[in-house]
N, C-alpha and C positions, 0 to 999 in steps of 0.2 A: 114444655117441649124443648129439647136441646136443639140449638141452631147448628147446622152443618158448618164445618170449618170453611173459611174463605180460601179459595185457591189463589195462587200467586198473581195470576192475571187480573183477578178482581181487585186484589189489594193494590196492585200497581195503578189501576184505573182510579181507585179512590184517592191514592196519594197524588196522582197527577191533578185531580180536581182541587185538592188542598193546595198544591203548588201554584195553581192558577190564582187562587185566592190570595196567596202570599205575594205574587207578582202584582196583582191589582192593588194591594196595600202599598207596595213599594212605589207604584205609579202615582197613587194618590198622595202619599206622604212626602215622597222625595223627588217626584218627577222622573223616575227612572223608566226607561222603555225596555221591557224584557218580553220578547214575543216568542211563542212556541216553546219547545223543550229541547234540551241537548241530547243528541243521540249517543254521546259519549258517557252520559251519566244515567244511572238507574234513577227511578223516581225518588227513592229514599236518599240517594246521594245528592240529587238536585235539591231536595227539601233541606238538607243540611247546609248546602251551599247558599241557598236563599236565606236561611237563618243567619249565616255568617255575614252576608251582605246587609241584612236588616240591622244586626247588632253594630256593624261598622258604621252605617249611616246614622244610627241613633247616637253613638258616641261622638261621631264627627260633628254633629250639630252643635254640641256644647264643649268640644274638646279644648282644653287649655294648651297653649304653646309653651313648651318647656325645653330646656337644654337636654342633650343626651346625658350630661353629668347628673342633672336632677332626676332623669328617668331611671338611672341605675342607683339612685339613693345617695348621691354626693359622698361616695366612699373616699377614704384617704388613698391617694395615688402616689406611688414612689416616683420621684423625679428620675429622669433618664440618667443623669450623672451619678446617681447613687446605686446604679445597677451594674454589676460586673458582667463581663462577657459570659462567664460560666452560669450566671443567674438569669440572663436575658431571655432565653427560650421559655423557661418556666414562668417568668413574670409576664411575658406576652401571652402565653396560653391562659393564664389565670385571668388576664384582662379580657381576652376574647370570650372566655367562658362566662364571665360576669355580664358582658354585653348580651350574649346569647340567652342567658337566664332571664334577661329583661326584653326578650324578643327583638334583639338588634343583631344584625349580621354585617360584618365588614368583609367586602369582597376585594380581592387583589387579582386583576386580570393578568398582569405581568408580574414577573418575579421581583419582589421587594425584600431587602434584607431585614432581619428582625429588629435591628436598631431603628431603622427608618420607619418600620411599621408601628413600633411602640411610640416613637416620637409623634407620628401622624395622629395616632389615637388620642394621646394625652394633650397635645398642643392644639389640635385642630378639631377633631371629631367631637370631643367632649363638649365643645362650645357651640356645636351646631344645634339649631332649634328644630323641634319636631312636634307634631300633634301628639298629645298624650292619649293615645288609643291603645287599649289593652284587650286583645282578643286571643284566646289560646290558639296556638299553631299558626298565627299570622305574624310575620316578621317584617320589620323595617330594614331595608338593605341600603347600605352606604358603600359606594365604590371608590377606592383610592384614586383611580384614574379620572373620576369626575372632578377631583380636586387638583390633581397633577396629571394633566393629559400627556400621553406619550404619542406624539403625532406619527413618528416613524412606525411604531408597532401598530397603531390604528390603521394607517393606510395599507400596511401589509395584510391585516385582517380583512379589511373591506375588499381588497383585490382578490383574496382567496375566496370570499363569499361570492363575488361577481363571477369568477371563473367556475366555481361549483355550480351556480345557476346556469351558466352557459353550457357546460358539458352535460348537465343533467336534464337539459331541455326544459327548464323551468322558467317560462317566459314571465310569469307573475313576479317571481323573485328577481329576475334579471331587470325588469322594468323598475322595481323598487330601488335597485342599486344604481340606476342611471340618473343623471341630471335631467331635468325637464327642458332645459334649453342650453345652448352652447355646445351641443354634441358635435363630434367629428367622426368621420370614418377612419379606417386604418391609415389612410394616406394624408389625413389632416384636412380634408374638405368638410365644410360645414354641412350637417344633415339634420333632419328633424328626428324626433323620437320615433315616429312611425317608420321612417326610412331605416333607422337603426334596427328596429324590430323586424323589418322585412329582410334585412341582411342576415339576421340571426335565424329566421325561419328558412331562408334559402340554404344556409349551411346544413341545417338538419334534414332538409328534403333529400340530401345526397346520401344519407346514412339511415339504415334500419335502426341502428342503435349505436351509441357510444359505449363500448364494452368496459373500458377502464380509462381512468385519467388520474394524474397526480400533478400537484403544483406546489412549488416551494419558493416563496419569496426570497430573493437573494440580496436585493439592494433597494433601499427606499431613499428618495431625495425629496425633502419638503422645503418649499420656498414660499413662506407666508401662507396664503390660502390655496396654494396649488402644490401638487405632488406627483411624482412619477415612481412607479414600482417596476422593477425587473423581476420576472417570475420564471423560474426553471420549470418548464411544462412538458409533460409527456401524455399522449393519449392514443387510444386505439378505437377505430370505428369500423363497423361492418357495413359495407356499401350495399346499395340497393339490389345488386345482383345476387345477394345472399351468399357469396363465396369470397369476395375480395375483402381483405382486411387492410385498412389504411393505418399506418403507424407514423406518428409524427412526434418529434422531440425538438425542443429549442427554447429560446427565451421569448416569453411574451412580455409586452410592455403595456402597462396600464397607467393612464393619466387620470388624475382625480382632482376635484375641487371641493373645498370645505363646504358642507351643506349649511344653508341658512337655519336649519332646524337642529340637527345634531349629526355628528359623524361626517362622512365624506361621500360624494357622489362621483361615479365614473363618468368622464366626459369623452374618453377616447380609448380604444383598445386595439392593440396589434397582437393578435393571438397566433401562436405558432400553428401553422397549417390551416388557418381560417380561410385564406384566399387561394389555397391549393386545391381547387375542386376538380 
């Protein structure tokens, strides 16, 4: 007797059961805690994701540490002095393609000229050590700025992210951007994280929504572990009466402190229009 075909819902239930068995194996073998299932993935996609994690952990257990140069097969590399300006772009592209073919990606957050990018790769990156793990479609990323930090560009970026969280009423992201101690209000008085959050909430209680905002860092000053950024700021907010639109433009000032973990934390903000309630 021929069995009727399984419908999609039944197949999904079966796959979720199999996925739970895979998670249990990951818990037993590698001590990983994976609970529930992702709403963003179909059961089949989650199964493939779990297979990738399993393979990664399996290889990681016994992975040898090798240099990037070894990972790409110790190819002959043309020295920088031997490459003319007209050849440089093609030489850099070939090097990046060779790295990519071996699941290695080089990221440049800020603009770096081709000669410096080529120099960085052959003189620094190729000597970096990495775990020799090879999984299709899984790439190891190396970022130029991790080797050569650009503090001025970094603090500008962190200031933009802070202001974006502020105007989009995203308290979770705003809190992540703030230092956990040493905070000050716009006038320079010491306040707690909870007091800073209260000032943020008070601002947003005056508006139904912030309809538009823009911010463009104009100047950054870095002094050791501290920095100040001037940001050209413009925003529009619909007030609680549902009719009045507040428009503000001006220079916002953001003070930051180097984070003990990575990046920068905001310690003080003087935002255009914040105190004009």
